[in-house]
C-alpha positions in Angstrom: 113.7 81.5 130.3 113.6 84.8 128.5 116.2 87.5 129.4 113.4 89.8 130.5 112.2 87.2 133.1 115.7 86.9 134.7 116.4 88.5 138.0 118.4 91.7 137.6 121.5 90.3 139.3 121.4 87.2 137.1 121.0 89.3 134.0 124.0 91.4 135.1 126.1 88.3 135.7 125.2 87.0 132.2 126.1 90.4 130.7 129.5 90.3 132.4 130.1 86.8 131.2 129.2 87.8 127.6 131.5 90.8 127.8 134.4 88.6 129.1 133.8 86.2 126.2 133.7 89.0 123.7 136.9 90.5 125.1 138.7 87.1 124.9 137.5 86.6 121.3 138.8 90.1 120.4 142.2 89.2 121.9 142.5 86.0 119.9 141.5 87.6 116.5 141.9 85.9 113.2 144.9 83.6 113.0 147.4 84.1 110.2 146.7 81.7 107.3 143.2 80.8 108.6 140.6 80.3 105.9 138.3 82.7 107.7 134.5 82.5 107.9 132.8 80.1 105.5 130.8 82.2 103.0 127.4 80.8 104.0 128.1 81.5 107.7 129.2 85.0 106.8 126.0 85.6 104.8 123.9 84.4 107.7 125.8 86.6 110.1 125.4 89.6 107.8 121.7 89.0 107.3 121.2 88.9 111.0 123.2 92.1 111.5 121.3 93.8 108.7 117.9 92.9 110.3 119.2 94.1 113.7 120.3 97.4 112.2 117.0 97.9 110.5 115.1 97.3 113.8 117.5 99.8 115.5 116.9 102.4 112.7 113.1 101.9 112.9 113.2 102.5 116.6 115.3 105.6 116.2 112.9 106.9 113.5 110.0 106.3 115.8 111.8 108.1 118.6 112.6 111.0 116.3 109.0 111.2 115.0 107.7 111.2 118.6 110.0 114.2 119.2 108.5 116.0 116.2 111.4 115.5 113.8 110.5 115.7 110.2 110.9 112.8 107.8 113.3 115.0 105.8 115.6 115.3 108.8 115.3 111.6 109.7 116.1 110.7 106.1 119.1 113.0 106.0 120.5 111.5 109.2 120.2 108.1 107.7 121.6 109.1 104.3 118.4 108.7 102.4 115.7 111.1 101.3 112.9 112.1 103.6 110.4 110.3 101.2 112.3 107.1 101.4 112.5 107.3 105.2 108.8 108.0 105.4 108.0 105.0 103.2 110.4 102.7 105.0 109.6 103.6 108.6 106.1 105.1 108.6 104.3 101.9 109.3 106.7 101.0 112.0 106.6 104.5 113.5 102.8 104.8 113.3 
């Protein structure tokens, strides 16, 4: 079942459970002397995060364009040139 297909109360309960789990993990934190995350696991996690951030940036760029914001201002907000922003997000924001 997809999250979108869940009843609102079930989705809210799942979100609360996820929040509780995240809180618990934050309390535990890294253990002294622990080897840490294996490098390949870390790379996969970072690749996922990068993809997620790119989707978020594309959505934000689309929203800004729909509000009439120039590519120059969008690029400046993202720390890139307007031309780079236009090339990167134009197809997604079309």
